[in-house]
Each structure stands twice: as C-alpha cells, then as structure tokens.
C-alpha positions as a printed Julia matrix, in Angstrom:
180×3 Matrix{Float64}:
 100.27   80.36   84.12
  99.56   79.35   80.57
 102.08   81.83   79.14
 104.78   81.58   81.79
 107.73   79.32   82.48
 108.45   80.35   86.06
 106.44   81.88   88.91
 108.54   84.38   90.87
 107.52   84.94   94.46
 108.87   86.0    97.83
 109.83   83.35  100.37
 107.7    82.0   103.18
 108.42   79.11  105.49
 109.38   76.27  103.1
 106.48   74.03  104.16
 104.01   76.9   103.6
 105.59   77.77  100.26
 105.46   74.1    99.16
 101.7    74.07   99.7
 101.2    77.39   97.9
 103.18   76.34   94.8
 101.85   72.79   94.37
  99.53   73.67   91.48
 102.28   75.62   89.69
 104.7    72.71   89.93
 101.98   70.25   88.89
 101.45   72.3    85.71
 105.1    71.74   84.76
 106.23   75.28   85.58
 109.15   76.3    87.75
 109.11   78.46   90.87
 111.71   81.03   91.79
 112.14   83.19   94.87
 113.56   86.66   95.33
 115.39   86.66   98.65
 118.03   88.79  100.33
 121.05   87.22  101.97
 123.42   87.91  104.83
 125.86   85.0   105.05
 128.98   85.1   107.19
 131.48   82.56  108.54
 129.54   82.38  111.83
 125.95   82.99  112.89
 127.1    85.67  115.31
 128.78   87.62  112.49
 125.65   87.31  110.33
 123.39   88.53  113.14
 125.71   91.46  113.74
 125.62   92.34  110.03
 121.81   92.14  110.06
 121.65   94.5   113.02
 124.0    96.87  111.19
 121.53   97.0   108.3
 118.78   98.06  110.7
 121.03  100.62  112.39
 121.88  102.09  109.0
 118.26  102.61  107.94
 116.94  103.54  111.38
 113.19  103.91  111.7
 112.78  106.39  108.86
 111.61  103.95  106.2
 109.09  102.06  108.35
 106.27  104.59  107.97
 106.94  104.89  104.22
 106.46  101.15  103.72
 103.38  101.03  105.95
 101.84  103.92  103.97
 102.71  102.22  100.67
 101.11   98.97  101.84
  97.82  100.78  102.51
  97.54  101.87   98.85
  99.42   99.07   97.09
  97.73   96.38   95.05
 100.83   94.19   95.22
  99.82   91.05   97.08
 103.45   89.97   97.42
 104.46   93.26   99.02
 101.49   93.66  101.32
 101.41   90.02  102.45
 105.15   89.97  103.15
 104.93   93.24  105.09
 101.98   91.86  107.06
 103.93   88.66  107.75
 106.89   90.69  109.05
 104.63   92.88  111.19
 102.89   89.88  112.81
 106.05   87.82  113.38
 107.05   88.79  116.91
 110.57   87.36  116.76
 111.43   88.51  113.19
 112.36   84.87  112.38
 110.2    82.55  110.3
 112.81   79.79  110.6
 116.27   79.63  112.13
 117.62   81.24  108.93
 114.71   83.22  107.38
 114.58   86.76  108.8
 111.86   89.37  108.34
 113.47   92.04  110.51
 114.39   94.43  107.68
 111.11   94.1   105.74
 109.29   96.97  107.54
 112.24   99.25  106.76
 113.4    98.17  103.31
 110.32   96.5   101.83
 109.28   92.98  100.95
 112.48   92.04   99.06
 114.38   92.48  102.34
 113.13   89.12  103.64
 116.5    87.43  104.06
 118.42   84.24  104.52
 120.65   85.09  107.49
 123.24   82.92  109.15
 126.52   81.12  108.8
 127.46   79.8   105.37
 126.17   76.38  106.43
 122.89   77.79  107.76
 122.22   79.76  104.57
 123.07   76.63  102.57
 120.49   74.74  104.62
 117.9    77.41  103.87
 118.51   77.2   100.13
 118.29   73.42  100.27
 115.01   73.58  102.22
 113.55   75.82   99.51
 114.83   73.39   96.89
 113.07   70.52   98.69
 109.9    72.62   98.59
 110.2    72.8    94.8
 112.04   76.08   94.18
 114.48   75.81   91.27
 115.33   79.46   90.61
 116.86   81.95   93.03
 117.38   85.7    92.72
 119.56   86.9    95.57
 120.15   90.4    96.94
 122.82   91.2    99.49
 124.07   93.9   101.86
 126.26   95.16  100.32
 125.4    93.44   97.03
 128.77   92.79   95.39
 130.69   91.57   98.47
 127.72   89.45   99.57
 127.32   87.81   96.18
 131.06   87.24   95.85
 131.03   85.57   99.26
 128.0    83.54   98.15
 129.8    82.26   95.06
 132.87   81.25   97.06
 131.28   79.91  100.25
 127.59   79.06   99.89
 127.2    77.94   96.27
 129.87   75.18   96.55
 128.15   73.87   99.68
 124.74   73.78   97.96
 126.14   72.02   94.9
 128.1    69.5    97.01
 124.94   68.57   98.92
 122.93   68.34   95.71
 125.59   66.22   94.0
 125.82   63.93   97.03
 122.45   62.53   95.99
 119.6    63.73   98.1
 115.91   64.43   97.78
 116.52   67.93   96.44
 114.82   69.4    93.4
 117.26   70.22   90.63
 118.54   73.75   91.07
 118.08   75.03   87.55
 120.08   78.16   88.08
 122.27   79.03   91.02
 124.42   82.01   90.04
 128.16   81.61   89.96
 130.87   84.24   90.31
 130.86   85.04   86.58
 127.13   85.79   86.74
 127.17   88.24   89.62
 126.3    91.71   88.47
 126.64   94.94   90.35
 124.3    97.85   89.75
C-alpha cells in the first residue's frame, strides 16, 4: 500500500476485519468498507424489506453469481460469496446480513436492522478501525435519505459523546447523497 491512502474492502465480522486490517492501519493508511444498508424504524420492518429484496430478484441471479465466482480472480467477490454460501443463517452478526449476496453479488452484504441497530453496526466497524464508508441501499435514494436523517445523527452523537471509536473521516450527509 505504498501508493494508496485507503484500502477499500467488503465487510466481515468486525473482530475478523480488525485482525485483517491491522497491518494497513499500522502503516498509517485508512480502511473503508463498501456495504449495503436496509435501515428502518424497527427491526421487523427492516427484515421485511430485506425479504422483499429477495422476493424481487427470485432465484434467477444465484446461478449467474456462482458461475462468475468460478472464473473470477476477484478475491473480494469470491470470498464474500463463499462466506454467504457457508453461513447457514445468513447473519454474520445481529445486523450484518449475507442473504442477498448469492443473488446480487458481494456488494449486497448489508447492514440490516432498526436505525439503532444499523448505527451499532457502523460504530462496531469504526471500533475495528474503519474510517470510510460507501453505502448502497434498496432503493438507493430513499435509503440514503433515511440514513442521513436517522442513522448519521445517531452515529455522530455517539462519536461526539466521547467513546473509543475511531474518527469517522467521512460519513456522507444529505448534501452528498447521489442518485445514479
């Protein structure tokens, strides 16, 4: 990482990620994660929204991603797909869901839960050393708008309350949310 400022990766359990990124952090570089998000007022609403994503894609994409993994040289993609395939419950933590990965690919690993649960997930990644976040949502614009109004203020309040969190170098606000 001599010519880089930030390593971008896909999430794992925070304690596993912390171990994997130790050398990067020790070299003075930052770590960012690309993670999808389904945050709702309650856990039940978030789980329902997650199931709706799966119902929408059906099983059609699963074989496509499995075939791609067989010929791909992307370690991030293949290892995240393998993680999703071997995780029997689809949950790595109470808020980190792999259920859509076999259907939508590695970037579909998602923070799923109530606003407070998703906040907790972000803070756990921050404690692990992550300072950059690139979020995707279903659907993108409404999810990111909800993030800026509900989750971001919670994360910043916890950070500003003085805890053992790593500084969050960039947590997008409403003005920075872009829609494709």
